[in-house]
N, C-alpha and C positions, 0 to 999 in steps of 0.2 A: 598301117599303124594301128595297133590295138588301143581303143579308147573305152575306159570303163568308169563307171560311177562308184565302184567299190574301192577300198583301200588296199586290196590285195589282188593277185591274179591267181585264181584257184588252180592248184595243181602245178604251179610254176614258181620258180625261185627268182626273186628280184635280186639282181647282182648290184645295182647301184641306183641310188636316188640322185637324179641330176638337177633337181630344182623346180621351182614354181614357174609355170608357163601360162600365158594368157592369149586371148584373141578377142578382138572387138570388131563390131560392124555397126554402122549407123544406117538407120532407116528413116528417110524423110517422107512424111505423108503430105500430099498436096491437097489443095482446097477441093478440087473436084471429086477426088476419091473420098475425102471426108464427107461431103455432102451426099454422095451415093451411098456410102456406108450408113450414114444416118437414116436415110430413107429405108434402106433394107432393114435396119434395126427396128424401125417403127412397124413395118408391115410383116416383119418376120423373116427368117432365113439367115443363112450364114454369110459373112462377108469374106468370100473365098479369095478375093484379090489380096486383102490383108494377110490372110493365112499363107498364101504363096509368098508374099514378100517377107514375112517373118521367118518362114522356112529358108528362104534364100539368104537372108541376113544371118541366120544361125549357121548355115553351111559356110559362109564366108568367114565367120568368127572361128569355126572349127578348123578350117583350112589354115588360117593364120596361126592358130595355136599349134597345129601339127608341124608347120614349117619351123617354128621356134624350137619345138621339141627335137626335131631331126637335127637341127644345128648343134644341139647339145649332145647328140649321139644317142638319143632315146629310140626305142622301138615300141614303147607304150606310154600311155598317159592314164594315171589312175586318179581317183578321187575327183572326177570331173563334175563341175556344176555349171549351170546355165542361169544367167541373171539378166532380166529385162528392166531398163531404166527409161522412164519418160523425162526427156530433157526439154520440158516446156520453157516458157519464158522467152529469152532471147533467141533460143534455138527453134522456136516454133513448135510444130508437132513432130518432133524428132524422137525416135526410139533408138536407144543403144542396146545391142545385144553383147553381152560379155560372157565368155567361157573361160574357165580356168581349172587347173589341175596340177598334178605333180608328174614331171617327165621322169621316166625310169628306163632302165636297161634290164631286161629279163632274159633268162636262158630259154630259148625256143624249144 
């Protein structure tokens, strides 16, 4: 499935706009990772474990969005955006990754 951040598909005709689609994924950070990350931030360096987990969470959200688009008969999603939300408070250190866009059918 074609996933684009643009509102059009260059050189292609969009046949039908099938509606808004979303995908979400939650990433819970545990205490030990938080402590290790803090130490790395003080001494320098990248916290690659967080980067890996954020990448995985984004991929899960994208897969969820694609499944919803396929159910609508789409072969592309345009205008895609990614948002990250810190759900502190009662959720602890949880990050929600949300992706959203418009499912479309285009002539291949």
